[in-house]
N, C-alpha and C positions, 0 to 999 in steps of 0.2 A: 504494499498499501502505500500512498504516497501522500505527504501533505505540505501545503507552501508557506516561508516563510515571507515576511517583510521585515528586511535585514535591519531596518532605522529603527523599529518599533519590538526591543527586546521584551517586552515582558506580557504585550497581549498580541501581538502580530503572529501569530499561529493560525491558519486556515485549511479546514479539509478539503475544500477547494479554491482551483485556480482562479474561479469569474470572481470569488467573493476577496480574494487578494488583492486582484487587480483593482476591484470595484474600490477595494479601500484605499489602495494605494492611489489612486487619481484624483480622492475624495480628499484626502490629505496632503496633496502635491506631494506625494514620493515617486520618484525615478520607476518606471515600471520594472526597467533591468535590477532593480534592487527586490523584486519577487523570485525567492528560489524557492527549488524542489528540493525535499528531503526525502529521502528515500529511507521507509522507518525498517528497522533489525529488528531481529527477535534478541529478548532479554539474554544474558550472559549466565550462566548459573548463580554468582556472587549478587550481581544484579537483583534478580527475580528474591534471593532467599533473602536478601536484605528488605524489599519491598517488602513480603508478606510477612516477614517478622515482625517489621514496624507496625504493618496494618493491623495486625492481628492485638498487638502491645494498645495503640488505639482503640479498638474495638471491645478491649476488654476493660478499660475505660469510660463506657457510655456511649460512644459513638456508635451511629448505624455504619454498619458493613460499608456502605459508599460513601460515607464522609467520613470513614477512617481511613479506606484508601485515597480520597481527596487531600485530606491533612498530608499525609504523606509523601503524595507526588507533591504539593505546594512547598513542603519544607525542604525539599530537594529542588528547588524551580533552577537552579542554575544549569542543571542535567536539560538539555534539550528533551530527549529521551522521554523523560517525566511530562514534562512542560505540554509535549503532545498528546499524550494519555489523558493528562488532567485535563486539556481542551475538549475530548469528546467527554469525558463525562459530565464536564459545565455544560457540553450543548445538550445532555438528557440521553447522552447514549447506557445504555444499561452498564452496570461494572463486566460482565464477561464479556459482551461485544465488545468493550473499550479493551480489554486485555487480550483478547483471541489473537489479533494478527501479531504478536509481540510474544508470544509463547511457544519455546522449543516443541518439535513436536511430537514429542513421546512425554510430553505434559498433558498434551492436548485433552488426552480421552478422558484423564480424571478431572480435568479443570475444566471439561465441557459442563459441568453439572453446573456453575456458575452463570451458563448463560440460558438455564431452565428456570421458568417462574418458582420460586418456593421459597418458604422462611429462610432464618439467617442462620441458624443452628447447622441445616444440611450443608450449608456453603463453608462455615467455618471448620466442620469436620473434614471437608474437600481440603483447604488451605492447610490444616493441618497433617493432612496425610502427604501432602506435595513437599512440605517441610522436611518431613522425616526423610523421604527419598532423597532432598538436595542433602539434607546432612550425611547422608550416607555417601553422597557424591565427591561432598568436604571430603570424610575420613578416607575414602580410596585416596584423593590427593595427596592428603598430609601422610598418608603411610610410605607411598611412593618418594613423597618429598622429604622425609627423613630417613631414608635409606640409599638416599642420591646422593647426597653430600660427599660421605665418606669415599664410595670410586672417583669420584670426581677428582676430590683430593691426590690418593692416590695417580690416578692417571695423568693427571697435569705435572704432578713431579717429577714422573718418569718422565714426559715427555720434554720439560724444561731440560732436565739432565741431557736428555740426547741431543736437545737442540742447543745448549753450551757446547757441550762435547765435539759435535760437530763445527762450530764458529770457532773454537779454540784450534780443532784438527784441521780447520779448511778441507774437510768432507762434506760433500750433499748436504752443504750449508742449504741451498735454496729447495731441496726435498724435504729437508726436515722441517724447514718454516712451513712449507706448504701444509706438512700432514698438520704441523702443532696449531695450524689456523684453519682447517678442515674439521679437527678432533673438537679444537675449541668451540665452533662455530655450531656444532652436533650438538655439544653438553648446553651449549647458551638456550639452543633451540628445544630443545629436551627439558632445562629447565622451565624455559616460558608455558612449553605445554601442559607442564604438569602443574606449574603454578596457577595456571587459568582453569583448571580444570578440564582442558580440553583430552588430556590422556586418561583420566579418569571415564569419563563421558564416552568417549571412543569405547573403552572396555567392559561398559555399561551396554554398549548398544549391539557391540560384534561379538561377545560372549555368550554361549548360550545359557550360563545359570544365570549372570547377571541379568539377562531379558527376563529369563524365566521370576526371577524375585522381584523385576522391579514390575512387570504384568500381574503376577500374584498380588501385588501390593496395591496395585490399581484398582484391578478387580476386586479386593478386602473391602477397601476406601467406599467403592461406588455401593457395594451391597449394604455397606453398615448406614450409608445416608437414604436408603430404601429403592436404590435402581434395582431393576432385576436383570437377572444374570444374562438375560439375551439383549439387552440394550450395553451391556459392559463390553462383551462381546462385539459388538457391532463396531462401539467406538476402538476399540482395541484394531477392529481389522484395519480400518482408516488410517490409524497413524503408527503402526508399527513396522518392526525390521522384516523386510522383505522374505527373510528366511521361516518366517512364524506366520506369514499369510494365510499360507494354505492349510497350516491345521487349525487357525482359528476360525475360517470361513468352512472349514467342513464341521468343527463344532457347533457353529452357528447352522449350518443348514440342517446338522443332525437335531439338534435342540427345535429348531423350528418344525419337524417334520414327527414331532412328538418322542423323541425315545429318552429314555431316563438317563436325568443327569450325570450319570456317574460312568453312561456310555460315552456320552458327548465331548468332557472333557477332555483337552488333548492327552495321552496317557505318558509323554515325557515328565510334564508339571511333576508328577508323584514318584519317577523312577529313583531318588535321591530317601524316600521314605520307607522305613523299613518294613512296614506292609502297607497294602493297596489301602490308603486313607479313602479313596474314594468309592470303594464296595459300601460304605457304610453309610453313606449320602442315602437312599434309598428308605433303609431302612430306621433312621432319625429323623430323616428330613433337615439333617444339621448341615448346610452348604458351608458356612464360614469355616467352623472347627477344621474337618479335612484340607483347605486353603491354606488357613493360618499351619496347620503343621506342613504342608510342604513349603510354605516360606521361609517358614524357621529351619527346615531344612536345607534348603537352597541356601539359606544366609550363611549357616553354620560349614555348608562346601565351600561358598566364596571365600570365607575368613580364613579357610584353612590355605585354598590358590593364592592369597594376598599375601600371607606368610611365607609362602615356598618363594611366591617371584619375589618377595623382599629378601630373601636369603639367597637368589640368587643373583638378583643385583649389584654386591657387594664381590662375589666371587667374579662375574663377567668384569669388574672393573678390577681387582687384581691381576686378571690373566693377561687385559691389556696391560697393565703398567709392569708386568712381568717381560711381555713379549718387548718394550720398548729398552727395558732396562739389559736385557741380553742382546739386542742390537748395540746399545751402546758399550759394551763391554768388552762386546768382541771388536767394535769400530777402535775401540780404546788397545785392545792387547795385538791386533794382529800386525800392527807395526812391529815390535817385538819381538812376536813370533817368526816373522818375514828377514830381523836381523840377527837371530840366534840361528835360522838354517845357513843364513849366509857367513856366519862363523865356523858350523861346524864343516 
């Protein structure tokens, strides 16, 4: 989506239609070339987390949900992104419709409930579930970041030692310099991606265990606020990863065909549970408990995988460092070995 800004009017020069922006500029004798298009982007993880947390805080202090979000957005009026959304709300757009274009796709299924006419309590429950998912992303980023520093320091020390040795001995200086620059650029890029949460987001999107945990969290949150399973699956189909669409559509078709719930749910959701929890759904009519058990099982499995990755990262850094240390030692002692052979 695109909005239009009148650059000389920073406080209220935001318009959702180009014609209105031009009309305002002409009326106030502002050059029409000062009307600029602004391409709206989706929230970064940290932006969305801060917005939802602050709005929830305002809501607990006796604000309505709409007013809570508007207060949060106006408090951060220096952020153009927030000002645009605040303008949507002031123009009478509902909260769900105002936020929708700015939401990451994988949060849209659960936050779609904000677009439906309902009381504030269900919407607050949805916001709390999204905050929980965002905290999970932040936990992943923090774990990766915590284990990233040591291998960087070790490998940088080895690279610098190799570079200094090449400079002192005037051997492969350019090659060593290029290698150091490339490795440093890779490490800086990796640090940036981890710090921004991009790497954690990529893991959640592309590793099946994290996707299953996220989908189960979304379905549980939607069922808890009164959404039927069929509607939850339909929303997931629209915004899920391409590798999950077939199983989700199959589950939706089977459910619409009148099959039993346990026969419709994707079996891979329950493969890490000790027993087939879905078998008890028909007997007990309890859908939430098996889903929660599966979500907890995937959470435990994913935590083990995180710990394994965090153990591998330092080892990987040590291997890189050892390679360059060995290369430096060879370059250092090779002339001495040649002299020794000449003496004999």
